[in-house]
N, C-alpha and C positions, 0 to 999 in steps of 0.2 A: 062064218060061212067061208069055206076055202075059196081063195081067188083062183081063177083059172089062168094058167100061163099062156101068154099070147105068143103067137109065132113071131120070130125076128123079122124086122122090116127088110125090105129088099136092100141089097148091097151091104148088109150088116157085116158080113165076114170081111169084106174088103176094108171096111172102116176099121175094124178091129186090127187088121194087119197094119194099116196106116198108123193107127195110134201106137202100135207096138214099135213100129219103125221110128216114129217121132220120139217116143220115149227113149229109145236107144240112142237116137241122135242127140237128144238133150243130155243124156248121161255122158255120152262121149264128149260133148261140148263142156260139160261140167268138169269132167276129168281133165280135159285139156286146160281148162281155166285154173283148176286146182294145181295142176302141174306148173303152169306158168306162174301162178301166185307163189307156189313153193320155190320156184326158181328165183323169182324176184326176192322172196323173203330170205332165201339162202344168200343171195348176192348182198342184200342189205345187211344181213347178220355178219356176213364176211367183212363187209366194209366197216361195220360197227366194231367188230372184233379187231380189225386192223387199226381203226381209230383208237380203240381202247388200249391196244398194245402200244401204239405210238404215244398216246397221251400218258399212259402209266409209265412208259419207258422214259419219256421226257421228264415226268414228275420225279421218277426215281433218280434220274440223272441229276436233276436240280437238288433233290433231297440229299443225295450222297455228297454232292459238291458243297451244299450248305452245311451239311453235318461236319464236313472236314473244316470248313471255315469256322463253324461254331466251336469245334474242338480246339482249333488254333487260338481263337479269340478267348476261349475259356482258359487256356493255359496262360495267356497274357493277363487275363483278369485275376487268375490265381496268383501269379507272380506279383501283380500290383497290390493285391490284398495282403500278401506276405510282407511286402515293403511297408504297407500301412501299419500292419501289426508290429513290425520291427520299430517303426517310428513311434508308435504308441508306447512300446516298451522302453525305448530310448527316452521319451518324454517323461515317463513314469520314473525311470531311474534318475534322470536329471532333477526331477521334482524332489525325490527322496534326498539326493545330495544337497539340493538347495535348502531343504528343511533342516538338514544337519548343519549346514553352514549358517543358516539363520539362527539356529539354537546357539551355535558357537558365538556368533556376533552378538546375540541377545545377552549371553553370559558376559561377554566383554563389555557391553554397554552397562549392564547391571553393576559390574565391577567398577567401571568408570564413575557411575552415579554414586556408589558407596564411598569410593575414595574421595570423590568430590565433596560429599557431605562432610566427611572428616575434615577436609581442608577448610570448608566453610565454617565449621564449628571452631577450628583452630584460629581462623582469621578473625572471627567475631570476638573470641577470647583475647587475641593479640591486640585488637583495636582498643578494647577496654583497658587492657594492661598498659599499653603505650600512652593512652589518653591520661590515665592516672599518673603515669610517670611524668608526663608533660605538666600536669597540674602540680605535681610535687616540685618539679624543677622551677616552675613559674613562681611557686611560693618561696622557694629557696632564693631565686633571683631577687624577688621583691624584698625578702627579709634581709639579704646581704646588702642590697642597695640602701635600704633604710638604715641598717646598722652602720654602713660606711658613711652615710650622710650624718648620722648622729655623732659618730666618732670625729667626722670632719668638723662638726660644730664644737665638739669637746676639745679638739685640738686648738680651736680658736680661743678657748679659755686660757690656754697657755700664755697667750699674749697678755691677757688680763693679769695672770699670775706674775708675769715679768714686770708689768707696770706696778703691781702691788709691791714686789720686791724692790723695785727702783725707789718707790716712795719710802720704804723702810731704810734703804741705804742712805737716802737723803736725810732722813731723820737721824740716823746714826752719825752722819757727818755733822749734823747740827749739834748733837750731844758731844761729839769730839771737840767741836769748836767751843762749846760752853765749858767743857771740862778744862780746856786750855786756859780759858779766861778765869775760871774758878781757881785754877792752880796759881795763876799770876796774882789774883787777889789774895790768895792764901799767903804768898810770899810777901806781898805788901803788908798784909795783916801782921806778919811776924816782925817786919821792919818797924811798923808802928808800935808794936808791943815792946820791942827793945828800946824804943825812944821813951816810952812812958815809965821805964824802970819798974818799980814795984807795982805801979798801977796797971801795967800791961801783962802781968804774969798770967792772969786768968784768960785774957784775950789771946795770949800766946798759945795756950793749950787749945783754945777753940780754933785758932788758925791752923795748928798742926793737924787737928782732926779733919778740918775742911780739906786740907791738902791731901791727906790720906784717902778721904772719900773721893776726891777728884781722880786720884790714881786708880782706885778701885773701879770707878765708873768708866774710866778710860779702858781698863782691862776688859770689862764686860763688853764694851762696844767693840773692842778688838776681837772678841770671841764671836759676836753675832755676825759681823760682816763676812768673814770667810765661810762660815757655815751657810749663810744665806747665798753666797756666791756658788757654793757647792750644790745647794738645792736648785738654783737657777740652771746650773750646768746639767744636772741630772734631768731636769724637766725638759730642757732643750733637746737632749739626747733622746729622751722618751718620745718627744714630739716628732723627731726625725724618724724614729722607728715606726711610730704610728702612721706617719704620712706614707712610708714605704709599704706598710701593711695595707693601708687604704688603697694604694695603687695596685697591690697584689690582689686584694679582694675584688676590685673592679675588673682586673684582668681575668680573675676566676669567673666573675659574673659574665664577662664577655664570652669565655669558653662555655659557660652554662647556656648562654644564648645560642652558640653554635651547635651544642649538643641538642638543644630543644629544636632548633631548625632541622637538624638531621633526623630527629625522632618524628617531627612533623612530616618530613619527606618520606620516612618509613611508613607512617600512617597512610599517607597518600598512596604509596605503593601497595599497601595492604588493602586499601579500599579498592584499588585496581584489581588486586587478586580476588577480592570478593565479587566485584562486578564480573570478572571473567568466570569465576565459579558459578555465579548465577546463570551466565550464558551457557556454560557446559551443562548445568542442570536442565536448562530449557532445551538444549540440543539433545540431551539424553532422553527427555520425555518425548520430544519430536521423533527421535530414533525409534522409540518403542511403538509409537503410533504408526510410523511408516513400515516398520517390520510387521505389524499386525496386518497392514494392507497387503504386504507381500505374502504373508501366510494365507490370508483370505484368497488372494489370487492363486496361490499355490494349491489351495484346496480345490478351487475351480479347475485348475490345470489337471490335478490328480483325478478329479471326477471325470473330466473330459477324456483324459488318457484311458481311464478305466472303461468309459463308455466306448471309446474308439476301439479298445482291445476287445471288449465284448462284441461290438458290432462287427469287427473284422473276423472274429471267430465265428460269429453267426453267418457272415458272408462266405467264409471259407467252407463252413459246413454245407451251406446252400450250393456252393460251387461243387463240392463233392457229390451232392445230390444231382447237380446238373451234369457232372461228368458221367455219373451212372446213367442218367437219362439219355445223354448223347450216345453212350455205349448201347443202351437199349434201343434207341432210334436206329443205330447202325445195324444192330442185330435184326430188328424188325424189318428194316429196309432190305436186309439180306434175305430174310424169309419171303418177303413179297417178290423179290427178284427170282427166287427159286420157284415160287408159285407161278410166276409169269412164264418161266422156262417150261414148267410142266404144262401150262396152257398151250404153249407153242407146240410142244412135242405131242401131247396126248389129245389136244383139241379142247374146245370149251365145253364145260359142263356146268350145271347149276351148282353142284357141290364145290367145284373149283372156284367159281365166282364167289361163292359164299366164303370160302377160305380167304380169298383176297380181301373181300369186304371186311371180314373179321380182323384180319391183320391190319387193315387201314384204320379200323376203329381203335384197335389197341394202340396203334401209332398215335392216333389223335389223343387218346388218354394220356400217353407218355408225354406228348407235346404239351398237353394241358398242365400236367404236373410240372414240367419244365418251366412253363410260363409262371407258375406260382413261385418256383425257386428263384427265377429271374426277378420277380416282383420283390421277393425277400432280400435279394442281393441289392437291388436298387434302393430299397428302404434302408438297409444297413449302410450303404454308401452315403446316403443323405444324412444319416445320423453321424457318421464319421466326419463328413464335411462340416456339419454344424459344430461338432466338438472341436474340430481343428480350428474353425473360426473363433470359437470360445477361447481355446488355448492361445491362439495368436493374439487376441485382444488382451487376455490376462498377461501374457508375456510382454506385450508392448507397454501395458500399464506398469508392470514390474520394472521394466527397463527405465521408465521415467522416474519411478520411485527410487530405484537403486542409485540413479544419478544424483538425486537429492540427498540420499543417505551418504553417498561418497563425498559430496560437497560439504555436508555437515561434519563428516569424519575428518576431512582436511582442515576444517575450521577448528575442531577439537584438538587436532595434532598441532596446529599453529599456536593455539592458546597454551597447550601443554609445553611447547618449546619455549615460548615467551615466559611462562611461569617458572620454568627451570632456570632460565637466565636471571629472572628477577629474584627468585629465592636465593640463588647464589650471591647476588648483589646484596640482598638483605642480610645474609649471614655475615658477609664481610663488613657491612655497615654496622651491624649489631656488635661485632667484635671491636670495631673502631670506637663506637659509642661507649661500650663497656670499659675499654681501656682508658679513654679520655675522661669518662666519668670518675673512675677510680683515682686517676691523677688529680682531677679537679677537687674531689672530696678530700684527698690527702692534703692538697695545698690549702683548701679552705679550713680544714681542721688545724693545720699548722698556723694559719693566720689567726684563727680564733684563740689558739693557745698563746700566741704572741700577744694578742690583745689582753688576755687574762694575766699574763706575766707582766705586761706593762702596767696593768691596773695594780698589781701587787707592788711593783716598783714605786709607783706614784703614792700608793697607800703607805709604803715604808717611809716616805718623806714626812709623814705625820709625826713620827718620833723625833725627827730633827726639829720640826716646828714646835713640838712640845718642850724640847730642851731650850729652844730659843725663847719660848714663852716664860720658862723658869728664870732665864737670865733677865728677861724684861721685868719680871716681877722683882728680882733682886735689885735691879737698877731703880725701880720705883721705891723700894725700901730705902736705898741709898739717898734718894731724893728727900724722903721723909726725914732721914737723919740729917741731911744737909740743911733742910728747912729749920730743924730744931737748933742746929749749930748756929745758923744765921741769927736766930732769935736769941740764943745765949750770948752771941757776940754783941748784939744790941744791948743786952742786959749789962755785960761787962763794960761797955762803953759808958753806960749811964752811971755805973759805980765809979768809974774813973773821973767822972765830971768833965772839967775842961780838958784834962789830959786825954780823955777818951773820945774826943770829937772825931779823930781819924778812924777810931774803931767803928763808930756809928756809920760813917760813909762807906767803909769797906763791907760792913755787915749788910747794909741795904743793897749794895751791888751784888754781893754773894746771894742774898735772898732772891733778887730778881733773876739771877742766872739759874738758881735752883728751880724756880718756877718755870723758866724757859726749858730747862732740861726735862722737867716733869712733863711738860706739854709734848716735847719731842718723844719722850718715852711712851706716853699714852698713844701717840701716833704709831709708834713701833708696835705696841701691843695690839692696837686695832688692825694694823697691817698684817701682823702674824695670824690673828684670828681670821681675817679675810682670806689669807693664803691657805689656812687650814680648810676653810669652807670650800675654796676653789679646788684644792687637792681632793677633798672628799667628793665634790661634784664630778671632777675629771675621772677619778678612780671609779666611782659608781657608774658613770656613763660608759667608760671603756669596758668595765666588767660586765655590764648589762649587754652591751653590744657583742662582746666576745661570747657570752653564754647564748645569746640569741642565734648567732651564726652557728655555734656548735649544735644547738638544738635543731636548727633548720637543716643542717648537714646530716645529723643522725636521722631525722625524720625522712629526709629525701633519700637517704641511703636505703631505707626500707623499701621505698617504691622503685628504686633503680636496681635493687637486687633481682627484680623480675626480668632485667635485660638478659640475664643468663638463660632464664626460662624461654624468653623470646627467641634467643639464638637456637636453643634446643628444639623449640616448636618449628622454627624455620627449617631445621634439618629434617624433622618429621614431615613437614609439608613437601620438602624436596623429594623425600622418599615416596610419599603418596603420589606426587606428580610423576615420578618415574614409573610407578605402577600404572598410572593412567596412560602414559606413553606406550608401555608394553601392551596394555589392553587395546589401545588404539591400533597398534601394529597388527594384533590378532584380528581386530575388526576389519582392517584393510584386507588381510588375507582371506577372511570369510567373504568380504564384499567381492573380491576378485573371483572367488569360487561361485558366488551367486550370479555374478555377471556372466561367467562362462555357462552356468546352468541355464540362465535365461536365453542366452544365444543358442544353446543346444535345443531348448524347448521351442524357440521361435523358428529355428531351422527345421526341426521335426514337424512343427505345425505347417510350415510352408511346404515341406515335402509331402505331408499328408494331404494338404489342400490340392497340390498339383496332381498327386496320385489319384485323388478323388475325381478330379476332372477326367483323367485318363480312364479310371475305372467306370465313370459314368458313361463315357463314350463307348467303352467295351461292352458295358451292360446294355447300352442302347442297341449296339450291333447284335448282341445276343437276343434281345427282344425282337428286333427286326427279323433275325434269322429264324427264331422260334415261330414268329407269325407266318413266315414263308413256309416253314415245315408244316404248320397247322393247315395252311392253304393247300399244300401239296397232298397232305393226308386226306383232307376233305375231298379233294379232286379225285383221288384214287378210289375213295369210298363211293363217291357218286358214280364214277365210271363202273365200279363193280356192281352197283345196284342196277344199272341200266342193262346189264348183260342178261 
C-alpha cells in the first residue's frame, strides 16, 4: 500500500539551508586543514630532502676520502706484497744454491771417506807388515846373540887347546931329555964294548943302534915342536879374529835393536794414523747426518718459499681485485654524486630516489666483494707469516748445523795436515831403516862368512894334527925298537959273562929311559888326539854359529824387503792425504757458500716477517676502510629508502 508523503515540518527550508551552509563550512575547514597538512608535509619533505642531501653528501665525501685512502693503502700493500714475493724468490734461489753447495760438499765428504778408507786399509796392511818385520828382527837378534854366545864359549876352548899344546910341549921336552940321556948311555955302551974287546963286539953294535935311534927320536921331537907352535899361533890368530867378529856381531845386534826401536816407533805412528783415520771416518759419517739435516731444513725452506710465493701471488691477485673494486667504488660514488646533482636540479622523485637506492645497493655489493678480497689477502698474509717463521726456524737450525759441520771440517783439515807431516816423517824414517838394515845385513853376512872361514882355518889344522900323530906313531915305533935293543944289550952282556957286567947296567938304564920316553910319547899321542877333538869342536861350533847367523840374516832379509813396500805405501798414503786436503778445501768453499745462503734465507725470512707485519697493518686499514664504505653505502641506501 503506497505511503502518503507528509508535508515538510515548519521551518524545514531554513534548516536545509543551514545544513548546506554547515556542510560548506565543514568543506572549507577540511580544505584548509588539508592545505595546512600539505604545507607541513611539504615543509617536512623539504627538510627530509635537505637532511638526505646533507647525509648523502657527507657520506659521499667520507666515501671519496676513504676510497682515496684505500687506494693509497692498497698501493702500499701491493708494494709490500711485491717485496714479499721478491723475498720468497730470493729465499728459493738461495735454497737452490745451498742444495748445489750441499751436493758439492757431500761429494767432497764422500771423496774424503773413500780416500780415508784406502788409507785405513793401507795402515792396517802396514801394521801387519812392520809387526812381521819386527818379529823377524827379534828372531835375528836372538839368533845372533845366541850364536855370539856360543862362539864366545867356543873361543874359550882355545885356552883348553893351548893347555893341551903346552902339555905336549912338556912331553916333548921330556922326550928330548930322555933322548940326550939315551945318547950318553949309548956312548958309555960303546966305551964298555971297546973295553971288553971281542966280548963287546955285539954290544957295540947294539950301542950304535941305540945311539942312532936316539938321534932319530930327537929329530922327530924337533919336528913336532915347531909344528905345534905354528898350530898354537894359528889358533891364537883365529881366536883374535873370532873375538873381533863377536864384537862386530854384537854391534850389528845393537844396530838391529835400534832398527827395531825405529820400526816400533813407526808402528806407533801408524797406529796414530789409524786412530786419526777412524776419527775422520766418524766425522765423515757425522757430516753426512748433518748434511741430511740441512737438506731436510732446506726442503722445509723450499716448501715455505713456495708457499710464500703462492700466497703472495694469491694476495697480489686479490689486491688486483681490490684495485678493481676500489675503481668500481669510485665510479659508483661518481654515479651517486651525479644522481644527487640531478635530484638537486630536477627535484625529488620516486624514480630518482630508486636510482640512488639501486646505486647504493650496487655499492654495497662491491664493498662486500671487496671485503672478501681483503679476507683473502689477510689469509695469504697469515700463510706468508707462518712460512716466514718456518723458514726462519729452519735457517736458524741450519746455521747451528753448519757451524758444527765447519768445526768438524776444521778438525779433518787439522788431522790431514798432521797426517801429511807424519807420512813425510815416516817416508824419511823408512828410508833410514831400509838403508841401515841393508848395511846391518851386509855386516852380519860378512861376520857370518868370517866365522865360516875361521871354521875352515881351524878345520885345516886337523891336517897338521894328523901329521903330528904320524910322527908320534913313528916315535912309538922307535921306542919299541929301543926296547928290543935294550933287551939285546942285556943278552949280549949275559954272553960276555963277567966282562959284560957293564953292558947289563947300561942296558937296564937304556931300557928304563925307553920306557920313560914311551910314556912321554903316549902323553903326546893323547894330547894330539885331544887337540884334534878340541879343533873339531871349535870348528863345528864356529861353523854352526856362522851358518845360523847366515840363515837368520837371509830369513830376516825376506821380511825386511817389505820396508820398500812400506815406503811406497807411505807415498801412496801421502797422496791420498793430499786428496783429502783438496776435498776439505772444496768442502770449506761449499760451507762458505751454504753459510751465505743461510744468511740470505734468514735475511729474506726476516724481511718477509717484517713485511707481513706491515702488510697486516695495511690489510687491517683496508678492512677498516671497507667497513666504513659498507656503513656509508648502507646509510645512503637507507636514506634513499626513506625518501
